[in-house]
C-alpha positions in Angstrom: 138.5 105.0 131.3 136.4 104.9 128.2 132.9 106.2 128.1 130.7 105.3 125.0 127.6 107.4 124.1 125.1 106.2 121.7 123.2 109.0 119.8 121.2 109.3 116.8 122.7 111.4 113.8 120.2 114.2 112.9 122.3 116.9 111.9 120.3 119.4 109.4 117.0 117.8 110.4 114.5 120.8 111.5 112.4 120.5 114.5 109.1 119.0 113.7 105.8 119.6 115.5 104.8 115.9 115.0 105.5 113.6 118.0 109.2 113.5 118.6 109.7 109.8 117.5 109.2 110.5 114.1 112.2 112.8 113.9 114.4 109.7 113.6 112.9 108.4 110.2 114.7 108.5 107.4 112.6 106.6 105.1 109.0 105.2 104.4 108.4 102.6 102.2 104.8 100.8 101.3 101.6 101.4 99.6 99.1 103.9 99.7 95.9 103.4 97.7 93.0 105.8 96.7 89.7 104.8 95.4 86.5 106.2 94.6 83.5 103.5 93.3 80.2 105.2 93.4 77.0 105.6 91.3 74.7 108.6 92.3 72.1 111.1 90.8 71.8 114.7 90.6 69.0 117.3 89.4 68.8 120.7 88.6 66.5 122.7 86.3 64.5 119.6 85.0 67.7 118.0 84.1 69.1 114.9 85.8 72.6 113.3 85.7 73.4 109.8 86.6 77.0 109.3 87.8 78.8 106.2 87.7 82.4 107.1 89.0 85.4 104.7 89.1 88.9 106.0 90.0 91.8 104.5 91.8 95.7 104.9 92.3 97.1 102.0 93.7 100.7 103.3 94.5 104.0 101.8 95.7 105.8 104.6 97.3 109.5 105.1 98.5 110.2 108.5 100.3 113.8 108.3 101.0 115.2 112.2 101.2 113.8 115.0 103.5 113.0 117.9 101.8 113.2 121.0 104.0 111.5 123.2 101.7 108.5 121.2 101.5 109.0 120.2 105.2 108.2 116.9 104.0 109.6 113.2 103.2 110.1 113.2 99.4 110.6 110.0 97.0 109.2 108.3 94.0 105.8 106.6 93.2 104.8 103.9 90.8 101.6 101.8 90.0 98.8 101.9 88.2 96.1 105.0 87.9 92.7 104.5 86.3 89.8 106.7 85.5 86.5 105.2 84.2 83.8 107.5 84.4 80.1 107.4 82.7 77.5 110.2 83.2 74.0 109.7 81.8 72.2 112.9 80.9 68.5 112.5 80.9 67.5 115.5 78.7 65.5 114.9 75.6 66.4 111.3 74.7 69.4 111.2 76.6 73.2 111.9 76.1 76.2 109.4 77.6 79.2 111.1 78.6 82.4 109.0 79.0 85.9 109.8 80.4 88.5 107.1 80.5 92.4 107.0 81.1 94.9 104.9 82.8 98.5 105.3 83.1 101.6 104.1 85.6 101.8 107.0 88.0 105.8 106.9 87.9 105.7 109.7 85.4 103.6 112.5 85.0 101.6 113.8 81.6 104.8 115.6 80.6 106.9 112.5 80.8 108.9 113.7 84.1 109.3 111.5 87.0 106.4 112.0 89.4 107.1 113.1 93.1 105.5 111.8 96.1 105.6 113.3 99.6 104.7 112.7 103.4 104.4 115.5 105.4 102.6 116.8 108.8 100.3 119.8 109.2 100.3 122.0 112.4 97.9 120.2 114.0 100.5 116.9 113.9 98.5 115.1 111.5 100.2 113.2 108.4 98.9 113.3 105.1 100.3 112.4 101.3 100.5 114.6 98.4 102.2 114.5 94.9 103.9 116.7 92.3 101.1 116.2 89.9 97.9 114.3 90.3 96.5 114.2 86.6 96.8 111.5 84.2 96.0 111.4 80.5 92.3 110.9 79.4 89.9 110.6 76.5 86.2 112.2 76.9 83.4 111.2 74.7 79.9 112.3 74.1 77.3 109.8 72.7 73.7 110.6 71.8 70.8 108.4 72.5 71.6 106.4 69.1 74.9 105.4 70.8 76.6 107.4 68.2 79.9 109.4 69.3 79.2 113.2 68.4 82.3 114.5 70.4 85.6 113.1 71.2 88.7 114.8 72.4 91.9 114.1 74.8 92.5 115.9 78.0 94.2 115.4 81.6 92.1 114.8 84.6 93.2 114.2 88.5 93.0 110.4 89.3 92.5 111.3 92.7 91.7 114.8 94.7 94.0 116.9 96.6 95.3 114.6 99.5 95.4 117.4 102.2 91.8 116.3 103.1 92.8 113.2 104.2 95.2 114.3 106.8 95.0 111.9 110.0 96.4 111.5 113.5 99.6 109.4 113.5 99.6 106.1 115.9 100.0 106.7 119.3 102.9 104.2 119.4 105.4 103.0 116.8 106.7 104.4 113.7 105.1 102.4 110.8 102.0 104.2 109.6 99.0 101.7 108.9 95.6 102.6 108.3 92.6 103.7 106.0 90.1 106.8 106.4 87.2 108.0 104.1 86.6 111.5 103.1 83.2 112.7 101.6 83.1 115.7 99.2 79.7 117.5 99.5 78.6 119.2 96.2 81.3 118.0 94.1 81.6 117.7 90.4 83.9 115.4 88.6 82.4 114.7 85.0 79.3 116.3 84.6 77.6 119.7 85.2 75.3 119.2 88.3 77.4 118.7 91.7 76.7 115.5 93.4 75.5 115.6 97.0 78.2 113.4 98.0 81.1 112.0 96.3 83.2 109.3 99.1 86.5 108.7 98.6 88.7 105.8 100.3 92.1 106.0 101.1 94.4 103.4 103.0 98.2 103.2 103.5 100.8 100.8 104.6 104.4 102.2 105.2 107.2 100.8 106.9 109.7 103.3 108.6 113.3 103.0 108.7 115.1 105.0 111.3 118.5 106.9 110.8 121.6 104.7 111.6 122.9 105.0 114.9 126.3 106.1 115.6 128.5 105.4 118.5 130.6 108.4 119.9 133.7 107.2 121.9 135.0 109.7 124.4 138.5 109.5 126.0 139.2 110.3 129.3 140.4 114.1 129.7 143.7 113.1 131.0 144.7 111.4 127.4 143.9 114.7 125.4 146.9 116.7 124.5 147.7 120.0 126.5 
């Protein structure tokens, strides 16, 4: 008599704290989008700064390897990242600071492939993070006549540290689909005076692929050689 037992091949995978059903996930694929579009003002010591923030990262991600050191699924990311900030400083006749940059997020500022990760924290919430969040930017300062007085290149984060976006997974199923909003208070992006609130929005749509099922066939005891 032949007995057939179906099981999942989970050799080498750790015991995670997240719901047990996620232990069978081999790969995540889909999109993650992070955006900031906001106008606000901040004042201090008789000076006012008017901010117009526009930052976005529209990412296509493929997470196809589990990294036990990072305790996360690891993979690649691609898609456009953009920064387009304007700060008007109302002091004297006024000064305008601009910060602009765009890049394909597949590579970091050194030209290396950018890595992207998905992991769970100690509270069973999942979040994303990247090996590097910066893109190359150009900063300019214009006086009230519109003349450029300062111009230089630098790198800036297109999105904030994504641990702040940690959320609970769905109650059922393996696919991760949803969105959330995170408010940073007293934040400074491209200016000197912290803004009271900076509101980031993140959305995700990731399809899970489970580990292949393996059939184990067990022969009756009498058929084993003695």
